[in-house]
N, CA, C and O atoms as a printed pandas DataFrame, in Angstrom:
     atom_number atom_name residue_name chain_id  residue_number  x_coord  y_coord  z_coord
0              1         N          MET        A               1  107.072  167.209   26.567
1              2        CA          MET        A               1  107.514  168.538   26.269
2              3         C          MET        A               1  106.304  169.397   25.982
3              4         O          MET        A               1  105.277  168.917   25.501
4              5         N          ARG        A               2  106.437  170.633   26.275
5              6        CA          ARG        A               2  105.346  171.578   26.037
6              7         C          ARG        A               2  105.697  172.425   24.820
7              8         O          ARG        A               2  106.806  172.944   24.694
8              9         N          LYS        A               3  104.718  172.545   23.932
9             10        CA          LYS        A               3  104.901  173.357   22.727
10            11         C          LYS        A               3  103.772  174.368   22.634
11            12         O          LYS        A               3  102.635  174.092   23.016
12            13         N          MET        A               4  104.107  175.535   22.123
13            14        CA          MET        A               4  103.100  176.548   21.917
14            15         C          MET        A               4  102.245  176.156   20.714
15            16         O          MET        A               4  102.775  175.852   19.645
16            17         N          VAL        A               5  100.919  176.163   20.888
17            18        CA          VAL        A               5  100.014  175.807   19.803
18            19         C          VAL        A               5   99.428  177.067   19.166
19            20         O          VAL        A               5   99.269  177.142   17.948
20            21         N          LYS        A               6   99.113  178.048   19.999
21            22        CA          LYS        A               6   98.607  179.326   19.506
22            23         C          LYS        A               6   99.374  180.439   20.201
23            24         O          LYS        A               6   99.497  180.437   21.426
24            25         N          PRO        A               7   99.892  181.396   19.426
25            26        CA          PRO        A               7  100.670  182.470   20.046
26            27         C          PRO        A               7   99.777  183.489   20.773
27            28         O          PRO        A               7   98.565  183.541   20.565
28            29         N          GLU        A               8  100.399  184.272   21.605
29            30        CA          GLU        A               8   99.719  185.325   22.331
30            31         C          GLU        A               8   99.273  186.413   21.346
31            32         O          GLU        A               8   99.996  186.737   20.404
32            33         N          VAL        A               9   98.091  186.966   21.567
33            34        CA          VAL        A               9   97.582  188.046   20.713
34            35         C          VAL        A               9   97.545  189.318   21.542
35            36         O          VAL        A               9   96.960  189.357   22.624
36            37         N          LYS        A              10   98.190  190.374   21.008
37            38        CA          LYS        A              10   98.240  191.653   21.724
38            39         C          LYS        A              10   97.549  192.728   20.909
39            40         O          LYS        A              10   97.502  192.668   19.681
40            41         N          CYS        A              11   97.021  193.699   21.605
41            42        CA          CYS        A              11   96.414  194.859   20.969
42            43         C          CYS        A              11   97.523  195.662   20.299
43            44         O          CYS        A              11   98.564  195.916   20.906
44            45         N          LYS        A              12   97.302  196.059   19.059
45            46        CA          LYS        A              12   98.343  196.792   18.317
46            47         C          LYS        A              12   98.553  198.203   18.847
47            48         O          LYS        A              12   99.638  198.768   18.707
48            49         N          GLN        A              13   97.515  198.775   19.459
49            50        CA          GLN        A              13   97.639  200.144   19.948
50            51         C          GLN        A              13   98.244  200.215   21.350
51            52         O          GLN        A              13   99.213  200.938   21.580
52            53         N          CYS        A              14   97.665  199.460   22.284
53            54        CA          CYS        A              14   98.109  199.598   23.679
54            55         C          CYS        A              14   99.017  198.451   24.141
55            56         O          CYS        A              14   99.544  198.498   25.253
56            57         N          LYS        A              15   99.206  197.433   23.313
57            58        CA          LYS        A              15  100.071  196.279   23.617
58            59         C          LYS        A              15   99.562  195.406   24.756
59            60         O          LYS        A              15  100.307  194.591   25.299
60            61         N          ALA        A              16   98.288  195.578   25.118
61            62        CA          ALA        A              16   97.696  194.724   26.155
62            63         C          ALA        A              16   97.418  193.343   25.556
63            64         O          ALA        A              16   97.132  193.220   24.365
64            65         N          THR        A              17   97.505  192.315   26.389
65            66        CA          THR        A              17   97.253  190.959   25.921
66            67         C          THR        A              17   95.754  190.742   25.753
67            68         O          THR        A              17   94.984  190.911   26.699
68            69         N          ILE        A              18   95.348  190.368   24.549
69            70        CA          ILE        A              18   93.942  190.084   24.264
70            71         C          ILE        A              18   93.667  188.596   24.497
71            72         O          ILE        A              18   92.694  188.231   25.156
72            73         N          LYS        A              19   94.521  187.758   23.959
73            74        CA          LYS        A              19   94.421  186.314   24.158
74            75         C          LYS        A              19   95.784  185.792   24.576
75            76         O          LYS        A              19   96.804  186.137   23.980
76            77         N          GLN        A              20   95.790  184.957   25.607
77            78        CA          GLN        A              20   97.050  184.371   26.052
78            79         C          GLN        A              20   97.441  183.216   25.139
79            80         O          GLN        A              20   96.592  182.614   24.482
80            81         N          GLN        A              21   98.728  182.918   25.106
81            82        CA          GLN        A              21   99.179  181.804   24.272
82            83         C          GLN        A              21   98.665  180.485   24.823
83            84         O          GLN        A              21   98.452  180.347   26.027
84            85         N          GLU        A              22   98.467  179.518   23.940
85            86        CA          GLU        A              22   98.020  178.193   24.343
86            87         C          GLU        A              22   99.151  177.205   24.096
87            88         O          GLU        A              22   99.796  177.217   23.048
88            89         N          THR        A              23   99.374  176.353   25.087
89            90        CA          THR        A              23  100.393  175.318   24.952
90            91         C          THR        A              23   99.735  173.948   25.082
91            92         O          THR        A              23   98.650  173.811   25.648
92            93         N          ALA        A              24  100.407  172.958   24.553
93            94        CA          ALA        A              24   99.945  171.580   24.656
94            95         C          ALA        A              24  101.115  170.711   25.087
95            96         O          ALA        A              24  102.275  171.067   24.882
96            97         N          VAL        A              25  100.800  169.565   25.686
97            98        CA          VAL        A              25  101.822  168.637   26.159
98            99         C          VAL        A              25  101.973  167.510   25.142
99           100         O          VAL        A              25  100.989  166.907   24.716
100          101         N          PHE        A              26  103.215  167.237   24.760
101          102        CA          PHE        A              26  103.544  166.153   23.843
102          103         C          PHE        A              26  104.456  165.176   24.566
103          104         O          PHE        A              26  105.247  165.576   25.420
104          105         N          CYS        A              27  104.349  163.903   24.231
105          106        CA          CYS        A              27  105.199  162.874   24.823
106          107         C          CYS        A              27  106.647  163.122   24.397
107          108         O          CYS        A              27  106.917  163.353   23.219
108          109         N          ASP        A              28  107.573  163.073   25.352
109          110        CA          ASP        A              28  108.992  163.303   25.049
110          111         C          ASP        A              28  109.640  162.127   24.338
111          112         O          ASP        A              28  110.752  162.254   23.826
112          113         N          TYR        A              29  108.974  161.004   24.298
113          114        CA          TYR        A              29  109.555  159.852   23.599
114          115         C          TYR        A              29  108.968  159.676   22.203
115          116         O          TYR        A              29  109.713  159.593   21.226
116          117         N          CYS        A              30  107.636  159.617   22.096
117          118        CA          CYS        A              30  107.008  159.336   20.789
118          119         C          CYS        A              30  106.404  160.576   20.131
119          120         O          CYS        A              30  105.895  160.490   19.014
120          121         N          ASN        A              31  106.450  161.720   20.800
121          122        CA          ASN        A              31  105.915  162.996   20.303
122          123         C          ASN        A              31  104.407  162.996   20.077
123          124         O          ASN        A              31  103.897  163.832   19.331
124          125         N          LYS        A              32  103.692  162.082   20.701
125          126        CA          LYS        A              32  102.236  162.036   20.599
126          127         C          LYS        A              32  101.640  163.183   21.417
127          128         O          LYS        A              32  102.113  163.490   22.511
128          129         N          LEU        A              33  100.601  163.807   20.871
129          130        CA          LEU        A              33   99.920  164.881   21.586
130          131         C          LEU        A              33   99.185  164.305   22.782
131          132         O          LEU        A              33   98.359  163.405   22.632
132          133         N          ILE        A              34   99.478  164.817   23.962
133          134        CA          ILE        A              34   98.802  164.372   25.174
134          135         C          ILE        A              34   97.699  165.362   25.521
135          136         O          ILE        A              34   96.599  164.959   25.900
136          137         N          GLY        A              35   97.981  166.638   25.395
137          138        CA          GLY        A              35   97.009  167.671   25.749
138          139         C          GLY        A              35   97.102  168.018   27.220
139          140         O          GLY        A              35   97.740  167.307   27.997
140          141         N          LEU        A              36   96.468  169.107   27.596
141          142        CA          LEU        A              36   96.525  169.547   28.982
142          143         C          LEU        A              36   95.407  168.964   29.836
143          144         O          LEU        A              36   95.532  168.913   31.060
144          145         N          GLU        A              37   94.321  168.526   29.216
145          146        CA          GLU        A              37   93.207  168.022   29.995
146          147         C          GLU        A              37   93.392  166.573   30.409
147          148         O          GLU        A              37   92.675  166.103   31.292
148          149         N          ARG        A              38   94.318  165.853   29.812
149          150        CA          ARG        A              38   94.516  164.439   30.097
150          151         C          ARG        A              38   95.685  164.252   31.062
151          152         O          ARG        A              38   96.644  165.023   31.042
152          153         N          TYR        A              39   95.601  163.242   31.889
153          154        CA          TYR        A              39   96.685  162.922   32.815
154          155         C          TYR        A              39   97.886  162.409   32.023
155          156         O          TYR        A              39   97.719  161.632   31.083
156          157         N          TYR        A              40   99.062  162.826   32.384
157          158        CA          TYR        A              40  100.268  162.339   31.748
158          159         C          TYR        A              40  101.297  161.996   32.819
159          160         O          TYR        A              40  101.203  162.459   33.956
160          161         N          LEU        A              41  102.265  161.193   32.449
161          162        CA          LEU        A              41  103.317  160.751   33.362
162          163         C          LEU        A              41  104.503  161.693   33.227
163          164         O          LEU        A              41  104.960  161.960   32.116
164          165         N          ASP        A              42  104.997  162.190   34.329
165          166        CA          ASP        A              42  106.138  163.091   34.258
166          167         C          ASP        A              42  107.268  162.615   35.159
167          168         O          ASP        A              42  107.053  162.049   36.231
168          169         N          ILE        A              43  108.479  162.868   34.681
169          170        CA          ILE        A              43  109.708  162.522   35.403
170          171         C          ILE        A              43  110.541  163.792   35.507
171          172         O          ILE        A              43  110.618  164.569   34.556
172          173         N          THR        A              44  111.155  164.000   36.644
173          174        CA          THR        A              44  112.098  165.095   36.805
174          175         C          THR        A              44  113.486  164.492   36.980
175          176         O          THR        A              44  113.710  163.661   37.860
176          177         N          VAL        A              45  114.405  164.919   36.136
177          178        CA          VAL        A              45  115.788  164.444   36.202
178          179         C          VAL        A              45  116.612  165.522   36.902
179          180         O          VAL        A              45  116.655  166.668   36.456
180          181         N          PHE        A              46  117.260  165.150   37.994
181          182        CA          PHE        A              46  118.132  166.051   38.733
182          183         C          PHE        A              46  119.569  165.705   38.352
183          184         O          PHE        A              46  120.086  164.651   38.723
184          185         N          LYS        A              47  120.199  166.599   37.613
185          186        CA          LYS        A              47  121.532  166.326   37.074
186          187         C          LYS        A              47  122.620  166.718   38.064
187          188         O          LYS        A              47  122.372  167.450   39.023
188          189         N          VAL        A              48  123.828  166.221   37.818
189          190        CA          VAL        A              48  124.974  166.462   38.689
190          191         C          VAL        A              48  125.307  167.954   38.778
191          192         O          VAL        A              48  125.736  168.429   39.830
192          193         N          ASN        A              49  125.112  168.689   37.690
193          194        CA          ASN        A              49  125.461  170.113   37.667
194          195         C          ASN        A              49  124.324  171.003   38.188
195          196         O          ASN        A              49  124.251  172.182   37.841
196          197         N          ASP        A              50  123.440  170.440   39.017
197          198        CA          ASP        A              50  122.320  171.142   39.656
198          199         C          ASP        A              50  121.246  171.631   38.691
199          200         O          ASP        A              50  120.420  172.464   39.065
200          201         N          GLU        A              51  121.242  171.136   37.470
201          202        CA          GLU        A              51  120.160  171.450   36.540
202          203         C          GLU        A              51  119.063  170.405   36.702
203          204         O          GLU        A              51  119.314  169.282   37.139
204          205         N          THR        A              52  117.855  170.790   36.346
205          206        CA          THR        A              52  116.756  169.834   36.324
206          207         C          THR        A              52  116.144  169.803   34.938
207          208         O          THR        A              52  116.143  170.802   34.219
208          209         N          GLU        A              53  115.631  168.658   34.582
209          210        CA          GLU        A              53  114.967  168.478   33.297
210          211         C          GLU        A              53  113.641  167.778   33.555
211          212         O          GLU        A              53  113.590  166.757   34.242
212          213         N          HIS        A              54  112.574  168.331   33.003
213          214        CA          HIS        A              54  111.246  167.734   33.146
214          215         C          HIS        A              54  110.891  167.050   31.831
215          216         O          HIS        A              54  110.959  167.662   30.765
216          217         N          VAL        A              55  110.516  165.785   31.916
217          218        CA          VAL        A              55  110.105  165.033   30.729
218          219         C          VAL        A              55  108.720  164.449   30.989
219          220         O          VAL        A              55  108.411  164.018   32.100
220          221         N          GLU        A              56  107.891  164.442   29.944
221          222        CA          GLU        A              56  106.500  164.021   30.074
222          223         C          GLU        A              56  106.207  162.917   29.069
223          224         O          GLU        A              56  106.710  162.931   27.946
224          225         N          PHE        A              57  105.381  161.957   29.493
225          226        CA          PHE        A              57  105.113  160.776   28.666
226          227         C          PHE        A              57  103.628  160.480   28.597
227          228         O          PHE        A              57  102.859  160.849   29.485
228          229         N          CYS        A              58  103.238  159.799   27.513
229          230        CA          CYS        A              58  101.833  159.432   27.327
230          231         C          CYS        A              58  101.523  158.058   27.907
231          232         O          CYS        A              58  100.358  157.760   28.173
232          233         N          SER        A              59  102.531  157.215   28.109
233          234        CA          SER        A              59  102.285  155.860   28.609
234          235         C          SER        A              59  103.513  155.333   29.340
235          236         O          SER        A              59  104.612  155.875   29.221
236          237         N          TRP        A              60  103.297  154.258   30.100
237          238        CA          TRP        A              60  104.416  153.602   30.788
238          239         C          TRP        A              60  105.372  152.995   29.770
239          240         O          TRP        A              60  106.580  152.942   30.003
240          241         N          LYS        A              61  104.844  152.547   28.663
241          242        CA          LYS        A              61  105.692  151.982   27.611
242          243         C          LYS        A              61  106.734  153.007   27.155
243          244         O          LYS        A              61  107.904  152.669   26.972
244          245         N          CYS        A              62  106.307  154.250   26.975
245          246        CA          CYS        A              62  107.240  155.308   26.579
246          247         C          CYS        A              62  108.224  155.642   27.696
247          248         O          CYS        A              62  109.384  155.953   27.423
248          249         N          VAL        A              63  107.777  155.581   28.951
249          250        CA          VAL        A              63  108.683  155.820   30.089
250          251         C          VAL        A              63  109.814  154.795   30.071
251          252         O          VAL        A              63  110.987  155.153   30.171
252          253         N          PHE        A              64  109.450  153.511   29.941
253          254        CA          PHE        A              64  110.463  152.446   29.952
254          255         C          PHE        A              64  111.404  152.569   28.762
255          256         O          PHE        A              64  112.613  152.390   28.909
256          257         N          ALA        A              65  110.861  152.874   27.580
257          258        CA          ALA        A              65  111.692  153.019   26.380
258          259         C          ALA        A              65  112.647  154.202   26.534
259          260         O          ALA        A              65  113.805  154.117   26.126
260          261         N          TRP        A              66  112.173  155.300   27.117
261          262        CA          TRP        A              66  113.016  156.481   27.329
262          263         C          TRP        A              66  114.135  156.165   28.325
263          264         O          TRP        A              66  115.278  156.578   28.128
264          265         N          LEU        A              67  113.805  155.430   29.394
265          266        CA          LEU        A              67  114.832  155.050   30.373
266          267         C          LEU        A              67  115.911  154.189   29.728
267          268         O          LEU        A              67  117.100  154.391   29.972
268          269         N          LYS        A              68  115.493  153.227   28.900
269          270        CA          LYS        A              68  116.472  152.386   28.192
270          271         C          LYS        A              68  117.358  153.229   27.286
271          272         O          LYS        A              68  118.577  153.060   27.265
272          273         N          LYS        A              69  116.742  154.133   26.542
273          274        CA          LYS        A              69  117.469  154.972   25.588
274          275         C          LYS        A              69  118.481  155.876   26.299
275          276         O          LYS        A              69  119.565  156.120   25.770
276          277         N          ASN        A              70  118.144  156.369   27.478
277          278        CA          ASN        A              70  118.988  157.316   28.202
278          279         C          ASN        A              70  119.826  156.684   29.300
279          280         O          ASN        A              70  120.374  157.386   30.150
280          281         N          LYS        A              71  119.927  155.380   29.285
281          282        CA          LYS        A              71  120.679  154.658   30.323
282          283         C          LYS        A              71  122.141  155.116   30.407
283          284         O          LYS        A              71  122.702  155.204   31.498
284          285         N          SER        A              72  122.743  155.403   29.273
285          286        CA          SER        A              72  124.155  155.820   29.265
286          287         C          SER        A              72  124.348  157.216   29.872
287          288         O          SER        A              72  125.447  157.545   30.319
288          289         N          LYS        A              73  123.310  158.027   29.892
289          290        CA          LYS        A              73  123.406  159.385   30.447
290          291         C          LYS        A              73  123.229  159.407   31.965
291          292         O          LYS        A              73  123.464  160.434   32.601
292          293         N          MET        A              74  122.822  158.292   32.540
293          294        CA          MET        A              74  122.486  158.265   33.965
294          295         C          MET        A              74  123.669  158.569   34.876
295          296         O          MET        A              74  123.474  158.963   36.026
296          297         N          LYS        A              75  124.874  158.396   34.389
297          298        CA          LYS        A              75  126.040  158.711   35.233
298          299         C          LYS        A              75  126.135  160.212   35.509
299          300         O          LYS        A              75  126.831  160.628   36.435
300          301         N          ASN        A              76  125.439  161.025   34.711
301          302        CA          ASN        A              76  125.429  162.477   34.898
302          303         C          ASN        A              76  124.206  162.949   35.683
303          304         O          ASN        A              76  123.946  164.149   35.772
304          305         N          TRP        A              77  123.463  162.012   36.244
305          306        CA          TRP        A              77  122.277  162.349   37.022
306          307         C          TRP        A              77  122.510  162.039   38.491
307          308         O          TRP        A              77  123.124  161.026   38.825
308          309         N          ASN        A              78  122.026  162.901   39.363
309          310        CA          ASN        A              78  122.027  162.582   40.794
310          311         C          ASN        A              78  120.910  161.586   41.090
311          312         O          ASN        A              78  121.149  160.538   41.689
312          313         N          PHE        A              79  119.692  161.918   40.667
313          314        CA          PHE        A              79  118.555  161.018   40.816
314          315         C          PHE        A              79  117.421  161.498   39.924
315          316         O          PHE        A              79  117.489  162.584   39.348
316          317         N          ILE        A              80  116.374  160.677   39.813
317          318        CA          ILE        A              80  115.184  161.068   39.075
318          319         C          ILE        A              80  113.958  160.824   39.949
319          320         O          ILE        A              80  113.929  159.903   40.765
320          321         N          SER        A              81  112.955  161.664   39.762
321          322        CA          SER        A              81  111.671  161.420   40.435
322          323         C          SER        A              81  110.775  160.731   39.419
323          324         O          SER        A              81  110.580  161.223   38.308
324          325         N          LEU        A              82  110.242  159.604   39.808
325          326        CA          LEU        A              82  109.425  158.801   38.909
326          327         C          LEU        A              82  107.960  159.205   39.017
327          328         O          LEU        A              82  107.553  159.797   40.016
328          329         N          PRO        A              83  107.168  158.891   38.001
329          330        CA          PRO        A              83  105.737  159.218   38.060
330          331         C          PRO        A              83  105.055  158.483   39.204
331          332         O          PRO        A              83  105.472  157.394   39.599
332          333         N          TYR        A              84  104.011  159.090   39.725
333          334        CA          TYR        A              84  103.221  158.446   40.770
334          335         C          TYR        A              84  102.459  157.264   40.183
335          336         O          TYR        A              84  102.006  157.302   39.039
336          337         N          ILE        A              85  102.328  156.223   40.981
337          338        CA          ILE        A              85  101.520  155.079   40.592
338          339         C          ILE        A              85  100.317  155.083   41.521
339          340         O          ILE        A              85  100.461  154.996   42.740
340          341         N          ILE        A              86   99.136  155.184   40.938
341          342        CA          ILE        A              86   97.916  155.271   41.718
342          343         C          ILE        A              86   97.090  154.013   41.473
343          344         O          ILE        A              86   96.693  153.733   40.342
344          345         N          CYS        A              87   96.837  153.267   42.527
345          346        CA          CYS        A              87   95.990  152.075   42.436
346          347         C          CYS        A              87   94.639  152.426   43.037
347          348         O          CYS        A              87   94.495  152.519   44.256
348          349         N          GLU        A              88   93.650  152.621   42.171
349          350        CA          GLU        A              88   92.334  153.044   42.645
350          351         C          GLU        A              88   91.492  151.882   43.156
351          352         O          GLU        A              88   90.630  152.069   44.015
352          353         N          GLN        A              89   91.738  150.685   42.633
353          354        CA          GLN        A              89   90.964  149.524   43.056
354          355         C          GLN        A              89   91.931  148.403   43.428
355          356         O          GLN        A              89   93.103  148.422   43.053
356          357         N          SER        A              90   91.425  147.446   44.160
357          358        CA          SER        A              90   92.288  146.334   44.572
358          359         C          SER        A              90   92.745  145.515   43.366
359          360         O          SER        A              90   93.782  144.855   43.434
360          361         N          THR        A              91   91.988  145.543   42.259
361          362        CA          THR        A              91   92.371  144.786   41.065
362          363         C          THR        A              91   93.566  145.421   40.363
363          364         O          THR        A              91   94.203  144.782   39.526
364          365         N          ASP        A              92   93.876  146.681   40.699
365          366        CA          ASP        A              92   94.994  147.373   40.068
366          367         C          ASP        A              92   96.342  147.005   40.674
367          368         O          ASP        A              92   97.372  147.460   40.177
368          369         N          LYS        A              93   96.370  146.200   41.730
369          370        CA          LYS        A              93   97.634  145.873   42.398
370          371         C          LYS        A              93   98.592  145.142   41.459
371          372         O          LYS        A              93   99.806  145.318   41.556
372          373         N          LYS        A              94   98.063  144.334   40.561
373          374        CA          LYS        A              94   98.919  143.642   39.604
374          375         C          LYS        A              94   99.593  144.659   38.673
375          376         O          LYS        A              94  100.771  144.511   38.350
376          377         N          LYS        A              95   98.862  145.676   38.246
377          378        CA          LYS        A              95   99.436  146.720   37.407
378          379         C          LYS        A              95  100.566  147.437   38.146
379          380         O          LYS        A              95  101.598  147.759   37.558
380          381         N          TYR        A              96  100.361  147.683   39.438
381          382        CA          TYR        A              96  101.350  148.335   40.283
382          383         C          TYR        A              96  102.659  147.551   40.278
383          384         O          TYR        A              96  103.732  148.127   40.097
384          385         N          VAL        A              97  102.570  146.250   40.474
385          386        CA          VAL        A              97  103.745  145.380   40.473
386          387         C          VAL        A              97  104.373  145.333   39.072
387          388         O          VAL        A              97  105.596  145.373   38.937
388          389         N          ASP        A              98  103.535  145.249   38.033
389          390        CA          ASP        A              98  104.039  145.215   36.656
390          391         C          ASP        A              98  104.827  146.464   36.307
391          392         O          ASP        A              98  105.837  146.389   35.607
392          393         N          VAL        A              99  104.372  147.610   36.791
393          394        CA          VAL        A              99  105.074  148.865   36.505
394          395         C          VAL        A              99  106.468  148.831   37.117
395          396         O          VAL        A              99  107.439  149.189   36.451
396          397         N          TYR        A             100  106.585  148.408   38.371
397          398        CA          TYR        A             100  107.905  148.357   39.002
398          399         C          TYR        A             100  108.809  147.308   38.361
399          400         O          TYR        A             100  110.019  147.512   38.262
400          401         N          HIS        A             101  108.244  146.209   37.932
401          402        CA          HIS        A             101  109.047  145.231   37.197
402          403         C          HIS        A             101  109.549  145.846   35.885
403          404         O          HIS        A             101  110.679  145.591   35.468
404          405         N          GLY        A             102  108.714  146.644   35.251
405          406        CA          GLY        A             102  109.114  147.326   34.017
406          407         C          GLY        A             102  110.276  148.284   34.242
407          408         O          GLY        A             102  111.179  148.370   33.410
408          409         N          PHE        A             103  110.259  149.013   35.372
409          410        CA          PHE        A             103  111.375  149.908   35.699
410          411         C          PHE        A             103  112.667  149.126   35.852
411          412         O          PHE        A             103  113.685  149.471   35.251
412          413         N          PHE        A             104  112.625  148.074   36.653
413          414        CA          PHE        A             104  113.841  147.289   36.869
414          415         C          PHE        A             104  114.347  146.663   35.578
415          416         O          PHE        A             104  115.553  146.602   35.339
416          417         N          LYS        A             105  113.426  146.204   34.756
417          418        CA          LYS        A             105  113.805  145.598   33.471
418          419         C          LYS        A             105  114.452  146.647   32.562
419          420         O          LYS        A             105  115.478  146.384   31.934
420          421         N          ALA        A             106  113.849  147.824   32.497
421          422        CA          ALA        A             106  114.386  148.895   31.637
422          423         C          ALA        A             106  115.779  149.331   32.090
423          424         O          ALA        A             106  116.615  149.690   31.262
424          425         N          LEU        A             107  116.027  149.302   33.379
425          426        CA          LEU        A             107  117.307  149.780   33.899
426          427         C          LEU        A             107  118.392  148.707   33.930
427          428         O          LEU        A             107  119.577  149.036   33.980
428          429         N          THR        A             108  118.007  147.429   33.901
429          430        CA          THR        A             108  119.019  146.378   34.008
430          431         C          THR        A             108  119.344  145.704   32.690
431          432         O          THR        A             108  120.394  145.072   32.573
432          433         N          GLU        A             109  118.470  145.819   31.688
433          434        CA          GLU        A             109  118.784  145.190   30.390
434          435         C          GLU        A             109  119.875  145.965   29.685
435          436         O          GLU        A             109  119.986  147.181   29.842
436          437         N          THR        A             110  120.670  145.270   28.919
437          438        CA          THR        A             110  121.739  145.937   28.177
438          439         C          THR        A             110  121.366  146.131   26.740
439          440         O          THR        A             110  122.153  146.678   25.967
């Protein structure tokens, strides 16, 4: 989730913006500050009533925990877009497989 950290500052006379507001990204599961300069995991939920919801996470652990927590709400979703998995080196292939196993585990456990 994005929260405003510093509000917009306007000139009192002409109402022109002097400083724009600053926002920061927080994890939607654990509320940890992620910040804008760091990479974060994001999911878009496409609901049955044509609404979309964007959720942001600091780690895969929080993604899996959020999926487990919201499993009962999934009947009201058309689909979700999952975060990209980027394997930069050949040694990362195990992490790639572990992430997908984590998704299946989070969605199938009761």
